[in-house]
N, C-alpha and C positions, 0 to 999 in steps of 0.2 A: 262167419257166424253173424246172424242178424239179431240185434238186441232191440226189443221193443221198449220205448221210453214211457214209463207210467206217469200219471199225474204227480204233482209235487207231494201230495199227501201220502203217496205210496212208500213202501219200505225200501231202504237202501239195499237190502239183500236181494231185492227183485232185479237189481241191475247186474248181478254177478252170475256168471255161468257156473260157478263153483264156490266152495267155502274157503276163503283165505288161502292157506298154504296147501290145501288140497288141489289148488289150481297149478301146482308146479308141473313142469314137464315130466312125463313118465321117466323114472330113474334109469330104466334100461336104454331109452332113447338118448337121454342126456349123456350117459356113459359112452355111447357110441360116438356122439358128436365131439366130446372133449378128448376122446382117445387120439384123435388126429392132430391135436395141438402140439406144437413143438415146445418141449420143456425149456425153460430159461436156464442158462448156465451161469447166471449172475449169483455169486456167493452171498450177496446181500439178501436175496429172496429166501428166507428161512422156511416159509410155507407157501407153496403155489398150488396149482390146480391138480397136481398129480394124485394127491391122497384124498381129494374130495372133502377137505376140511371146512370148518365153518367160516374162516376168513383168511385173507392173505396176510403175511407178516414180512416186513421189510426191515432189516437190521440197519440202524443208524450208527451204533458203536457198541462196545461191549456191555454197556449199561442199559441202552434203550433200543427199542424196535417199535415201528409203527404197525398197528393192526388196522386193516382196511376191509370194509364190507359194504354191501348194499342189499336191501331187501324191501320189497313192496308187495302189498296184498290187495285183493278185492275185498269188498265189505263182508265182514263176518257177523256183524250185529247191525241193528237198525238205528241205534243212537250214534250220531255223527261224532260226538266227542269221545265216546267209548271206542269207536273204530280208530280214531287218531291215537288214543292211548295204547290200544292193542298193537297197532302197526308199529309204533315207535318202540314199544317194549320188545316186540318180535325182532326188529332190526338190530337193536343194541345188544340183544342176547348173544349174537355171534362174537362180539368183542369179549364179553364175559366168558364165553366158552373157551376162548384162547388164554384165559387168565389175565386179560387186559383191563384197562381202565379207559372208558370212553372220554374223548375230549371235545370233539366237534362233529356236527352232523349237518346235512343238507336235505331239505324236503324233496321228495320225488312225487309229483302230482300228475295224475291223469284224471281230467275232470269233464263230466258231461255238461255241456253248456245249458241244458234245460233244467239242471239242478240249481237251486238258488245259491248265490255266493255266500249267504249267511251259513249254509251248511258246511261249505269248505272252510269258512272261518272257524267253525266248531271243531272240525277235524284237526286243523293246525293248532288250535288251542289245546286239544287233547295231547298232541305230541309235545307241546311246550311243557305241559304238566309232567310228563314222563322225563323230559330233559332236566327239569328242575330237580326232580326226585333223584335222578341218576348222576347229577353233578356235571352234566355236559351242556354244550351250547348249540342251539340250532341257529345257523348263521346265514340262512338263505335257502336257495334251492332252484328247482326248475319245474315248469308246468307245461303240459300239452293238453289239448282237447281229445276226448276219447268217449265213445258211447258207453263204455264200461268203466266206471270209476275205479281208480287204483291209488293207493297211497303207501308211502314208506319213507325210508331214510337211507342215505349213504352216510356211513359213520367212520370216523377216524379215531383210533385209540392208541394207547401205548402199553407196552409190556416189557418187562425185563427178560432178555433172551434166556437166562438161566432159570426163569420161573414160568416159562411158557407151557401151556397145556395144549395137547394135540390129540387128534383121534387115532394116532398111531402109537400112543403111549401106554396102552393097557399092558399090564404085566401078568404073567401066569401066577395065580394065587391071589390076585386082587379080588376083594369083595366089591360087588357093584351096588351103587347107591343111586336111586332116582329121586329127584328133588320135587317133582310135581306129579299129581295124578294124571292119568290118561283120560281121554274121552272128549276132548275139545272138538275134534272133527265130527264126531257123532252129534254133539249138541249144536254145532253151527249148521250142520246139514239139516237138523230138525228145525232150527230157526228159519232157515230158508224155506222149508216146507210148511211153516206155520204150525208145527205140532210141539214145539218145545215149551214146557211149563216155565213160568217166571223164575221159580227157584233154581232150575237147571241153568237158565240163562245167566242169572246172577252169579252162580258158582263158577260158570265158565269165564265170565268177564273178570271175576276176582283172580282166577288162576292166570289168565292171559296177561293181565296188567301187573302181576307180581314180578318185580325185576329179579333177574338171576345174579345180580352183583353179590349179595350176601352168600349165595350158594357157591359161587366161584371162590370167594374168600375161604369158605370152609374147606373146599376141595384142596386149595393150595396149602392151607394150614395143616391139613391131614396128610400131606405128602403125595397127593395125587399127581400123576403125570399124564394119564389118559382121560380125556373128557370130551364130550360133545353135547350139543343141545338137541333136544328131540323136537323136530319140526315136521316139515311136509312129508318126509319119508317114513314117519312113524318110528316107534321104538325099535321094531324089527329091522327096518331099513337102516337107520343110523347106527344101531348097535352092530348090525351085520357088517356094515362098512368098517366100523371101528375094529371088529374082530379080525377082518381080513388084513387091514393095514397094520395091525399090531402083531399078527402072527399068533393068535390065540384062539381057542374055542371058548364059547360062552354058554353057560347053563343058566336059564331063567326059571326061577321059582314062580310059576304062574300065579299061585294063590297069594303071593306077597305083592304083586304089582297093584298099586292103588288106582282106583277109578274115581272120577268125579261122580258124586251122588246123582243118580238118575241116568247116567250114560248107558249102562247095560240095558235098562228097560227101553230106552229109545232105540238102541241098536236092535233089540228084539222086535221092536215095532217097524223095523226096516230102514232106519236112518243111518245106513252105512254108506259112506261116500265111495265113488269110483276110485278115488285115490288110494283107499285101503286095499282094494283089489289089486291095483297096479303094484303097490308096495309088497304085497304077499308074493305076487308073481316074480318080482325082482329077487327076493331072497329064497325062493322055494328050493333051489338047488343046494343051498347050504343049511336048510332048515330040517331038523328032526322034531316033528310036532308032538311026539309022545302020545298022550291020551287027550290032548287039547282039542276041543271041538272047533268047528268052523267059526262060530261067533267069537270065541275067545281069541283065535288067531287074528280075526279081523280087528278086534279091539287093540291087540298088541301092534297091529300095523296101522292103526287109525292115524291119519295125518293130523299133527298138532300144529296149531298156530301159537307162537310164543309159549312153547312147552318148556319143561324143566331141563336141567342138566342131568346127564348120567355120567358117573365117574367111578374110578376104581381106587380102593385104598387097602392097605394092609389090614389083616384081621383085627389086630389090636387097636386100630383106629376107628373101627366101625361105630362102636357105642358112643364115643365122644362126638364123632361127626354127626350122627343122627340127633343127639341131644342138642347140639348147637344149631342144627337146621330147624329143629322144633322151636327152640327159643326165638329164632329169627322169623318165625311165622310160616315156615315151609311144611307141607304135608309130605314128608320124605319117607322112604322105605329102602331097606336092603332087599334087592330083587334077584340076586344071583351071584355067580362066581365065574372068574376067568381061569382057564387051564391051558397048559401047553397044547398047541394044536395048529390048525391051518385055516381058521375062520368059520367053523361050524357054529350054528345056533341050535341049542338043545332046550326044548320046553319040558319042564318037569313039575 
């Protein structure tokens, strides 16, 4: 791939071949690659690559386990500090999705030498802001030169083994709660194309920089055992993997799934990423679309950068969980139900 380097005054998103987590490797290709890896037989490895979960978990003793993850993204917005904040929130989300508390992070930087160093300083400062908000420390990192800038974090956290959340923990009968609206991928695609209105950009940045720590606490306090964060594979991709690993079917009430204001209009204008198409193809064999139209399915598969958590709780915990999420600033909704089954996704 040849990347043309624009003048300094040009937008950061011009350097990216895609929008943030939409740049992930096709999930079908990724599944084929990791299928050949030899599983570890170490009992300390509580969560490894086999279930495609959000982070690895290594047991230290009966009370503590380490949560380890890494994530980096291409520019999703043109403001350098906002990009740093988004990338850091996106990376640390994997720790929260496991029910963990982040402790320590390292910067992962790929930087174009023709970009001013001051911009990189803004990116790193944005990440520091998120670290301060999340109560963890950025203690260094690694840099390489790259025509296409990328930034993220490697993060280490901790979790109590008996309070761990996993994508294999959904139970038949669980009500499903989503803690952030969808539409980030559509809006970041529109930013790259120069057609996103300022209010949609502001809404997307607010969503992407909203930390998932409070949502994880609500999930734990509500008795959830099955949780994942919704990122590059979209709601359908991540929830589809969750359904397969948990051995349940999932029904999604399409009308209840929240969208960022302006996202549907931008999707109707054509701002649908290639990542959404790949995500739909990945889950198509397990998907019953019902009466949902193509645009709605694409929005449900929209690749999210720093998306929300989706988790399952007992029916009698739904109202209290949603109330607490609302109090903590989340735009959350009950979006469906898990039933006994074998991994099907049903849209209703």
